[in-house]
C-alpha positions in Angstrom: -13.5 27.7 -53.0 -10.5 29.9 -52.2 -12.0 32.9 -54.0 -15.4 32.4 -52.2 -13.6 32.2 -48.8 -11.6 35.3 -49.5 -14.6 37.2 -50.7 -16.4 36.3 -47.5 -13.5 37.5 -45.4 -13.4 40.8 -47.2 -17.1 41.3 -46.9 -17.2 40.9 -43.1 -18.5 44.0 -41.3 -16.2 45.9 -38.9 -18.3 44.5 -36.0 -17.8 40.9 -37.2 -14.1 41.5 -37.4 -14.0 43.1 -34.0 -15.8 40.1 -32.5 -13.4 37.7 -34.2 -10.5 39.7 -32.8 -12.0 39.6 -29.3 -12.4 35.9 -29.5 -8.8 35.4 -30.4 -7.7 37.7 -27.6 -10.0 35.8 -25.1 -8.5 32.4 -26.2 -5.0 33.8 -25.7 -5.9 35.0 -22.2 -7.4 31.7 -21.3 -4.3 29.9 -22.5 -2.1 32.3 -20.4 -4.4 31.9 -17.4 -4.1 28.0 -17.7 -0.3 28.3 -17.8 -0.3 30.5 -14.7 -2.7 28.1 -13.0 -0.3 25.3 -13.8 2.5 27.1 -12.1 0.4 28.0 -9.1 -0.6 24.4 -8.7 3.1 23.6 -8.1 2.8 25.5 -4.8 0.7 24.0 -2.0 -0.2 25.3 1.4 0.4 22.8 4.2 -1.4 23.1 7.5 -0.4 21.5 10.9 -2.9 21.4 13.8 -1.0 21.4 17.2 -3.4 20.9 20.1 -3.8 19.8 23.7 -6.2 16.9 24.3 -8.7 16.2 27.1 -10.5 13.2 28.4 -13.6 13.8 26.2 -13.0 12.2 22.8 -15.9 14.0 21.2 -14.6 17.3 22.4 -11.2 16.4 21.1 -12.6 15.6 17.6 -14.6 18.9 17.6 -11.3 20.8 18.5 -9.5 19.0 15.7 -12.3 19.9 13.2 -12.0 23.5 14.4 -8.3 23.5 13.9 -8.6 22.0 10.4 -11.2 24.6 9.5 -8.9 27.4 10.7 -6.1 26.0 8.6 -8.3 25.8 5.6 -9.4 29.4 6.1 -5.6 30.4 6.1 -5.3 28.7 2.7 -4.1 25.2 3.6 -4.8 22.5 1.0 -3.3 19.6 3.0 -3.8 19.5 6.8 -2.2 17.1 9.2 -3.4 16.3 12.7 -1.2 15.0 15.5 -0.8 11.4 16.5 -3.8 9.9 18.1 -5.5 13.2 18.4 -9.0 11.9 19.5 -7.8 11.0 23.0 -5.1 11.8 25.5 -1.9 9.9 24.9 -3.0 6.6 26.6 0.2 4.4 26.0 1.7 6.0 29.1 0.4 2.9 30.9 -0.6 -0.7 29.9 -4.3 -0.8 30.5 -6.7 -3.1 28.6 -9.5 -0.5 29.1 -7.8 1.7 26.6 -8.7 -0.7 23.7 -12.2 0.8 23.9 -10.7 3.9 22.3 -10.0 1.9 19.0 -12.3 2.1 16.0 -12.5 0.6 12.6 -11.5 2.3 9.3 -13.7 3.4 7.8 -15.4 4.5 11.0 -16.8 7.5 12.9 -13.6 9.6 12.7 -13.0 9.1 9.0 -16.6 9.8 8.2 -16.6 13.1 10.1 -13.3 14.2 8.6 -14.2 12.9 5.2 -17.2 15.3 5.2 -15.0 18.2 6.3 -12.5 17.4 3.6 -15.2 17.3 0.9 -16.8 20.6 2.2 -13.4 22.4 2.2 -11.9 20.6 -0.8 -8.8 19.8 1.3 -6.7 16.7 2.0 -6.6 15.7 5.7 -4.2 13.4 7.5 -5.7 11.8 10.5 -3.9 9.5 13.0 -6.3 6.8 14.4 -6.2 3.9 16.9 -7.3 1.3 14.3 -9.3 -1.7 15.4 -8.4 -4.1 12.5 -10.1 -7.1 14.1 -10.6 -8.8 17.4 -7.2 -8.6 19.1 -5.4 -6.8 16.3 -4.9 -3.1 16.5 -2.7 -0.6 14.7 -1.5 3.0 15.1 -2.7 4.1 11.7 -2.6 7.3 9.7 -5.4 7.8 7.1 -5.1 10.1 4.1 -8.5 11.6 3.2 -8.5 13.2 -0.3 -10.2 16.5 -1.2 -13.4 14.6 -2.3 -13.7 13.1 1.1 -12.7 9.6 0.1 -10.0 7.5 1.8 -7.0 7.8 -0.5 -5.0 5.3 1.6 -3.6 4.4 5.0 -0.2 3.9 6.6 0.3 1.7 9.7 3.1 2.7 12.0 6.1 0.5 11.2 8.4 1.3 14.2 6.6 0.7 17.5 8.4 1.9 20.6 8.5 0.4 24.1 10.0 3.1 26.4 9.0 4.6 29.7 5.6 6.3 29.2 5.6 5.1 25.6 4.3 1.5 26.0 3.0 1.2 22.5 3.9 -2.4 21.9 1.1 -3.4 24.4 -1.4 -1.8 22.1 -0.2 -1.8 18.5 0.9 -4.5 16.1 3.6 -3.4 13.8 2.6 -2.0 10.4 2.4 -4.3 7.4 1.8 -1.9 4.5 5.3 -0.8 4.0 6.2 2.8 3.2 3.9 4.0 0.5 3.1 7.4 -0.9 -0.3 8.7 -2.0 -1.3 10.7 -4.9 -3.8 13.4 -3.7 -5.4 16.3 -5.5 -2.6 18.7 -4.5 0.6 16.7 -4.1 2.0 13.3 -3.7 2.5 12.7 0.0 3.9 10.2 2.3 3.0 9.7 6.0 5.1 8.2 8.8 4.2 8.3 12.5 6.2 9.6 15.5 8.8 6.9 16.3 9.4 6.5 12.6 11.0 9.9 12.7 14.3 8.5 14.0 14.7 6.0 11.1 16.4 7.3 7.9 15.3 4.1 6.1 11.7 5.0 6.6 12.1 8.5 5.1 14.2 7.2 2.2 11.7 4.5 1.2 8.8 6.9 1.5 10.6 9.4 -0.7 11.7 6.7 -3.2 8.0 5.9 -3.6 7.4 9.4 -4.9 6.5 11.4 -1.9 7.0 15.2 -2.3 6.0 16.0 1.3 6.6 13.5 4.2 4.2 14.1 7.1 4.8 13.0 10.7 1.9 12.9 13.0 3.6 13.0 16.4 3.3 12.7 20.2 6.6 13.5 21.8 7.6 15.3 24.9 9.6 15.4 28.2 9.4 13.4 31.3 9.1 15.9 34.3 12.3 14.7 36.1 14.6 15.1 33.1 17.3 17.8 33.5 16.6 20.8 31.4 19.8 20.4 29.4 18.9 16.8 28.5 15.4 17.8 27.5 16.6 20.6 25.3 19.1 18.3 23.6 16.2 15.8 22.9 14.1 18.5 21.3 17.0 19.7 19.2 17.8 16.1 18.0 14.2 15.5 17.2 14.0 18.5 14.8 17.5 18.0 13.5 17.0 14.4 12.4 13.8 15.3 10.5 15.4 18.2 8.8 18.2 15.8 7.9 15.6 13.5 6.2 14.4 16.5 4.2 18.0 17.2 3.0 19.0 13.6 2.3 15.9 13.0 0.2 15.2 16.4 -1.3 11.6 16.6 0.0 9.5 18.7 2.3 9.0 17.4 5.8 6.1 18.4 8.1 5.7 17.3 11.7 2.5 17.9 13.8 3.1 17.4 17.5 0.9 17.4 20.6 1.3 20.1 23.2 0.4 20.4 26.9 0.7 18.2 30.0 -0.8 14.7 30.0 -0.1 12.4 32.9 3.7 12.3 33.3 4.4 13.8 30.0 4.7 17.3 28.9 4.5 17.5 25.1 6.8 20.0 23.6 4.8 21.1 20.6 7.2 22.9 18.2 5.4 21.5 15.1 7.3 22.6 12.0 7.7 22.4 8.2 11.1 22.0 6.6 12.1 22.5 3.0 14.2 20.3 0.9 17.4 21.9 2.0 16.5 21.6 5.6 15.4 25.2 6.1 12.5 25.7 8.5 9.7 27.2 6.6 7.3 27.5 9.6 7.4 26.5 13.3 4.8 26.5 16.1 5.5 27.5 19.7 6.2 25.0 22.5 3.3 25.8 25.0 0.1 26.5 23.2 -2.5 25.2 20.8 -1.6 26.5 17.3 -2.4 26.1 13.7 0.6 26.5 11.3 0.3 27.1 7.6 3.3 27.1 5.3 3.6 27.4 1.5 5.6 24.7 -0.1 7.0 25.3 -3.6 7.2 21.9 -5.0 9.5 23.1 -7.8 12.3 23.3 -5.2 12.3 19.5 -5.0 13.7 19.2 -8.6 15.9 22.2 -8.2 17.5 20.8 -5.0 17.9 17.3 -6.4 19.7 18.8 -9.5 22.1 20.6 -7.2 22.6 17.8 -4.7 21.9 14.6 -6.7 22.0 12.2 -3.7 19.4 9.9 -5.2 21.4 9.6 -8.4 24.7 8.8 -6.6 23.3 6.1 -4.3 25.2 2.8 -4.5 22.2 0.6 -4.4 24.5 -2.3 -5.4 26.4 -2.0 -2.2 23.7 -1.6 0.5 22.7 -5.3 0.9 24.1 -5.3 4.5 21.4 -2.9 5.6 19.1 -5.9 5.8 21.2 -7.2 8.7 20.4 -6.4 12.3 24.1 -5.8 13.0 27.3 -6.6 11.4 29.5 -8.9 13.4 33.3 -8.9 13.2 33.5 -11.4 10.4 31.0 -9.6 8.3 32.8 -6.3 8.9 36.1 -7.7 7.8 34.6 -9.2 4.6 32.4 -6.2 4.0 29.3 -8.5 3.8 26.7 -9.4 6.3 25.9 -13.0 7.3 22.5 -12.4 5.6 24.1 -11.7 2.3 26.3 -14.8 2.5 23.4 -17.1 2.9 
């Protein structure tokens, strides 16, 4: 058998040998291309659609679709829309008529954006006024995967009740926890606006595996606030989210509204921050804008190796975080009343 095989090999024509050589080279090129592709897949372009909203919900949806399409043309693979993008920010007042803006999930908005996600082969994050059942509504972010399917949803956990932000009138608090979602291009987490101020939310979302944490947002200034106070608020808003990126070694992306609506002037400034808190991209304050930033997911591992905050957490000592506040006795003993019970 060995002699016969050797004889056949020697008797091959030069053309046969050339074809065999070309096949081997092609196989090597394919293997190299696959390896390069694997490296490229570790980078993902993230898009944020920052837009003003009008009274016509259909027009707002068309505007959002146009923004998502523009982001996709710029190379974005994951695109995030701002909080409650289909309407003007209605929680500035308590008015039962606004419940008419709610819709089920799945519903008209997820169907329209699902088709777009499938056509463009992109992931879309859409903030929706969810009608869960009669009398139960949520401020919900839906993740639509690149095949158009609903990958998951997050219901806003921290619901504010501040001047011009009367959300408790409309929204029940979320009950799905702080999940992350495996999409075609990255594992992502979604939190919504007021969640931005709570490090626990960013921590738990990151611990669930999120590589990028998105924040659909509606935040701005009251017209009678002193300019210095307004600027301090804007700075704090960006600073705390960049801090979440650093503390957890993840990318953070916030998509905010822009323009004047009622008493509020939304400050835009949508941005993407890297795992060391560096701003990768930022939108302006006064105009509709589509921001696209490339996120190298390998930086997450690199950053966590250099700053191993997750490794050094004292999870055995954090029980007191479950308490609303530590009274004097609890402070002296180093334990909360909740832990003693």
